[in-house]
MARTOR-889372 format. One record per residue (C-alpha): residue in one letter; x, y, z. Coordinates in steps of 0.1 Angstrom, whole numbers, padded with zeros to 4 digits, always signed. Layout:
N
AXYZ ...
//
This chain:
350
M-0070+1293-0127 Q-0036+1299-0144 K-0022+1276-0121 G-0044+1251-0130 T-0040+1257-0166 R+0002+1253-0165 L-0005+1223-0147 A-0029+1208-0170 R-0001+1219-0203 S+0027+1205-0183 L+0009+1172-0177 A-0005+1171-0217 A+0032+1178-0224 A+0043+1149-0204 V+0021+1125-0223 G+0036+1138-0255 L+0071+1130-0242 L+0060+1095-0231 L+0045+1085-0257 A+0073+1098-0282 L+0096+1077-0263 G+0088+1047-0279 Q+0094+1067-0312 T+0128+1080-0303 A+0143+1047-0288 Q+0134+1027-0320 G+0153+1049-0340 D+0186+1044-0321 V+0179+1005-0328 F+0170+1002-0365 H+0190+1025-0380 M+0175+1019-0416 P+0184+1032-0450 G+0158+1054-0467 D+0146+1028-0485 L+0138+1005-0462 T+0107+1011-0432 S+0117+1016-0396 L+0097+1007-0369 D+0072+1037-0374 M+0045+1041-0344 V+0014+1059-0346 T-0007+1073-0317 V-0041+1056-0310 G-0059+1084-0286 N-0096+1089-0277 P-0095+1066-0245 G-0125+1054-0231 N-0139+1044-0262 P-0168+1022-0262 L-0169+0983-0275 D-0178+0973-0308 T-0208+0949-0297 R-0220+0942-0334 F-0211+0907-0339 A-0225+0880-0318 S-0207+0847-0305 P-0205+0821-0336 A-0214+0782-0328 Y-0175+0776-0314 P-0169+0797-0285 Y-0131+0801-0288 Y-0139+0821-0319 G-0156+0849-0303 N-0171+0857-0268 G-0197+0883-0280 T-0187+0908-0254 G-0174+0929-0280 F-0139+0942-0286 G-0118+0977-0289 A-0123+0996-0257 V-0091+1005-0246 P-0093+1028-0211 Y-0054+1041-0223 E-0035+1064-0249 Y-0009+1039-0265 R+0013+1040-0296 I+0008+1010-0323 G+0030+0998-0355 K+0020+1016-0384 F+0030+0986-0402 E+0036+0951-0390 V+0075+0941-0382 T+0096+0934-0414 T+0123+0909-0421 A+0147+0938-0419 Q+0142+0947-0389 Y+0138+0909-0371 C+0171+0903-0388 V+0186+0932-0362 F+0169+0915-0336 L+0184+0879-0345 N+0221+0891-0347 A+0219+0908-0319 V+0203+0882-0293 A+0206+0849-0316 R+0243+0841-0322 T+0238+0811-0301 D+0202+0813-0306 T+0193+0789-0274 Y+0154+0792-0279 G+0147+0794-0317 A+0141+0827-0325 Y+0151+0819-0357 S+0132+0793-0377 P+0144+0769-0405 G+0110+0785-0424 M+0122+0820-0425 A+0146+0810-0453 E+0117+0798-0477 W+0093+0828-0468 C+0112+0856-0455 H+0142+0849-0474 I+0162+0851-0442 L+0191+0835-0438 R+0215+0821-0409 S+0251+0814-0415 G+0279+0802-0396 N+0276+0779-0364 V+0263+0781-0330 G+0278+0805-0311 S+0287+0827-0340 Y+0256+0828-0365 S+0248+0855-0384 Y+0217+0868-0404 S+0209+0884-0435 V+0177+0888-0457 D+0173+0892-0497 R+0169+0932-0506 E+0134+0924-0524 W+0120+0911-0488 A+0135+0933-0465 N+0100+0953-0462 R+0077+0922-0464 P+0069+0912-0429 V+0084+0884-0411 T+0064+0853-0407 E+0073+0819-0391 E+0077+0833-0357 S+0063+0822-0329 Y+0041+0840-0302 W+0069+0838-0278 D+0094+0851-0306 A+0073+0879-0307 C+0073+0884-0271 R+0110+0883-0273 F+0112+0906-0298 A+0090+0931-0273 N+0115+0925-0245 W+0148+0932-0262 L+0132+0966-0273 E+0121+0968-0235 N+0155+0955-0224 G+0171+0989-0247 S+0177+0964-0278 P+0209+0948-0260 T+0236+0925-0278 G+0239+0891-0260 L+0228+0859-0256 Q+0194+0851-0246 T+0189+0859-0210 A+0167+0876-0185 A+0187+0908-0196 T+0178+0904-0233 T+0148+0886-0242 E+0136+0865-0214 G+0125+0896-0192 G+0111+0928-0194 S+0074+0928-0208 Y+0069+0894-0202 S+0085+0869-0178 L+0093+0843-0204 N+0124+0825-0188 G+0127+0804-0215 C+0095+0796-0223 T+0091+0777-0259 S+0057+0761-0249 Y+0034+0745-0275 Y+0007+0743-0252 G-0008+0757-0219 A+0015+0788-0214 V-0001+0819-0204 M+0025+0843-0196 P+0009+0878-0195 R+0020+0912-0200 N+0039+0923-0167 P+0027+0955-0154 G+0042+0990-0164 A+0054+0970-0197 H+0059+0996-0223 W+0067+0977-0257 A+0042+0950-0261 V+0025+0924-0289 A-0009+0940-0294 S-0037+0932-0271 E-0068+0921-0291 D-0080+0953-0280 E-0051+0978-0291 W-0050+0956-0323 Y-0089+0960-0327 K-0089+0995-0319 A-0065+1009-0343 A-0075+0986-0372 Y-0117+0997-0372 Y-0123+1026-0348 N-0135+1054-0360 P-0129+1085-0339 A-0147+1108-0358 T-0182+1092-0352 G-0172+1069-0322 T-0186+1039-0339 Y-0166+1013-0357 W-0157+1003-0398 T-0160+0968-0406 Y-0129+0966-0426 P-0096+0988-0416 T-0097+1005-0444 Q-0118+1027-0431 S-0147+1010-0451 N-0176+0985-0443 S-0175+0970-0478 L-0147+0944-0485 P-0115+0960-0499 I-0105+0950-0533 S-0073+0925-0536 Q-0049+0936-0559 L-0017+0944-0563 P-0007+0975-0540 P-0007+1006-0546 G-0046+1000-0555 G-0069+1028-0564 M-0079+1056-0542 E-0118+1048-0540 P-0133+1033-0511 P-0134+1003-0500 G-0097+1002-0506 S-0071+0976-0517 A-0055+0950-0492 N-0033+0919-0499 H-0060+0888-0492 L-0074+0863-0513 S-0098+0874-0541 G-0132+0860-0528 G-0142+0856-0565 T-0116+0841-0583 G-0095+0821-0553 S-0064+0841-0566 Y-0037+0858-0547 A-0029+0895-0548 D+0008+0889-0556 P+0012+0853-0567 I+0047+0860-0567 H+0058+0869-0533 Y+0025+0864-0514 L+0037+0892-0487 T+0036+0922-0501 E+0058+0953-0489 V+0044+0969-0453 G+0025+1000-0464 A+0023+0992-0503 Y-0012+0999-0498 S-0005+1038-0492 Q-0044+1048-0501 S-0055+1023-0474 P-0048+1034-0439 S-0068+1028-0411 S-0086+1059-0391 Y-0055+1060-0370 G-0031+1055-0398 T-0020+1023-0397 F-0014+0996-0426 D-0019+0963-0437 Q-0044+0951-0408 A-0063+0934-0435 G-0047+0905-0453 N-0008+0905-0460 A+0001+0885-0426 S-0024+0873-0399 E-0011+0890-0368 W-0005+0877-0333 T-0022+0893-0304 E-0019+0888-0267 N-0056+0874-0261 I-0062+0840-0251 P-0097+0827-0263 F-0095+0791-0249 Q-0063+0767-0236 A-0038+0793-0239 V-0041+0798-0277 R-0034+0828-0291 T-0060+0852-0311 L-0050+0861-0348 R-0065+0892-0363 G-0066+0907-0398 G-0065+0876-0419 S-0038+0868-0445 F-0027+0870-0482 N-0044+0838-0483 S-0078+0841-0465 T-0109+0866-0476 T-0134+0864-0446 D-0107+0871-0416 V-0102+0903-0429 S-0136+0912-0413 A-0140+0929-0382 G-0161+0900-0372 N-0141+0871-0379 R-0109+0858-0358 I-0092+0829-0354 W-0064+0811-0333 W-0030+0794-0331 W-0008+0776-0308 P+0018+0802-0290 G+0048+0776-0293 A+0040+0772-0336 N+0066+0792-0354 D+0060+0771-0390 Y+0033+0790-0401 E+0039+0815-0430 E+0010+0837-0428 V+0016+0849-0395 G+0037+0883-0384 F+0029+0905-0356 R+0028+0941-0349 L+0040+0961-0316 V+0024+0988-0293 F+0040+1012-0266 V+0021+1020-0236 P+0029+1051-0214 E+0016+1029-0185 P+0015+1032-0154 A+0003+1069-0167 T-0007+1082-0136 L+0023+1074-0114 A+0047+1089-0144 L+0027+1123-0151 L+0024+1132-0113 P+0062+1137-0110 L+0066+1152-0144 G+0039+1175-0135 G+0052+1188-0102 L+0089+1194-0114 A+0073+1219-0140 V+0054+1235-0112 I+0086+1233-0089 G+0106+1251-0115 K+0084+1276-0120 R+0085+1285-0081 R+0122+1286-0082 K+0122+1311-0111 
//
């Protein structure tokens, strides 16, 4: 009985170690000053949770499939915030001095205030401090995958090759296709763009009751559209278009700083999954387009769990779309058994 208990504890410790790797690895990459947000991750537990089946398929099948979302059979970590412009600048300066596959788009200068200087082969990137903590937008789905690949590969510096951005979590191999490309997450990948189920669970699932909220502010009522930090009382606050007046929460910047609505987290402690920037997910609803979740500063109904939209993966000209990463310690079973075995062997040798 004691041996079983020790093994169970060893396995539990190994799970914690694997989940912590995502946080530890990124801490060596982003070296953000104290006033800038780093790539913080939160743990989403409760593996094997049920689907959310409250919303029937609408008239257009690519908006929903009627089977529900949110069931995830494993524990994982997800970005507490959307990826920021400052974080994306670190990525660009590491791999986009030539920028073979267009990880930078001209729209980033207008909407994210990321500026590029220099010539091909010696490009450098900077961001206005006022915009550094706001979500990066104007990136394609493939750009988001390249960001994940870069982290999966240990955040190296160099040209955009299989060792930096083109291999790893996704086998992109130079893909910039607007139509038709699938490129699924590779088996055993750790860093990835959130799948729709991973994103949905982190936003809407209530582990205390085993049910789902309609909004990712732990509420079944639309969060209030107002400047951050907003009020402390439910239904919370978010950066979305006010349905009654059609006005923006922040008419100057449009995009608010990540985590600025500090009183409106999801049940797992994520922020800004209602409004701010719509976010890419891996899901392919039809013809290899990707699902967007969470609505944006320019939408109202899309912040609900019952609404999803889509966009072409090669598009990088959309000021309302950002992304959020996950870190998955998979294949967990294969990784945990050796760790647990080592713990037992060490005990015997002692």
